[in-house]
Structures are given as C-alpha cells and as structure tokens.
N, C-alpha and C positions, 0 to 999 in steps of 0.2 A: 517432720513429726517426731514425737517422743518415742524412742525405741522401746521403752517399757510398755507404753500403751500399745504399740504395734505388736509386741510379743503377746500381750494379753488378748488382743483382738484375734490374733492368729490361732491361739489355743482354745478360744471359746466361741460359741455361736451366740451372736447378739440377736435377741428376739425383739422385734418392733412391737409397740403397742398399736394394735389396729382396732377397727370398730368392734370386732368380736370381743376382744379383751376389755375394751372400755365398757361395753354393755354388760359383760359379766361382772366387772368391777362394780358397776352401779347396782346390779341385782344383789350381789353378795353384801355390799355395804348396807343396802336397804334392809335385807333380811336379818343381818346381825344386829343392826341398830334397833330394829323393831323388837328383837328378842332380848335386848339389853346385853349382848355378847360381842360387841365390836372388838376387832383385833388391831385397829389402827390403819391409817391410810396406806402406808408402805407395804405392810403385810397383806392387806387386801389386794393390792396390785400384784404381789407375788402369787397369791392364791389364784387370782383370776387368770394370770398367765399360765400357771400350771394346769388349771382346768381346761383352758382353750387348747393347750398343746397336748392334752391327754397324757400328761407326764406326772409321775409321782413327785411329791415334794419331800425332800430329805431335810430334816430339821431336828434340833434338840428340843424344840418347843411343841411337842406333839399335842398336848392338851389345848394349846392356843389354836393351832391350825385345824384341829379336829372339829372345831366349831363350824367349819365350812362344809356344807352338805356336798357329797360327791367327790370331795378331794381325797386322793390317795396319799395319805401321810405316812412317811417312813421315818423311824427314829434312828438316830445315831448318837453315840456317846463321845 
C-alpha cells in the first residue's frame, strides 16, 4: 500500500456512509431543492454526515452550509 495513504488513514477517522447518512442526505437534498437553495451533491453528503455524527462543520462557506437546518456551522478564515 501507498505510505502516503496509510499516513493519512492513521491520522484521520474515516466515516462510512451508512443508512442514516443516506436518509439524511435524501431529506436535506429534497428540502433544499424544494426551497430552491440546493448546495450541490458533495456538500449535501458532507452536511448529512456532520448532522448524523452530531459534529460541527468547519467551513469558509458559512452562508452555503447555513441553508441546512440543524447543522452547526463554524466559520474559519
């Protein structure tokens, strides 16, 4: 295996997409699309994962992720 990948894996927790994350993704996607405020598929997966993990989301794009109800969005510069 690639030592760079192994170093990364050792330093970070990999979170699997499970049924809870997938269902949350679908709900967020539907709600944002209905409101005309979609944030894109990849960011919806990120938001769904953060919600399911009950973890804050650290981002430079607060306005973007703040569209997701219940998501604890933290700004960094």
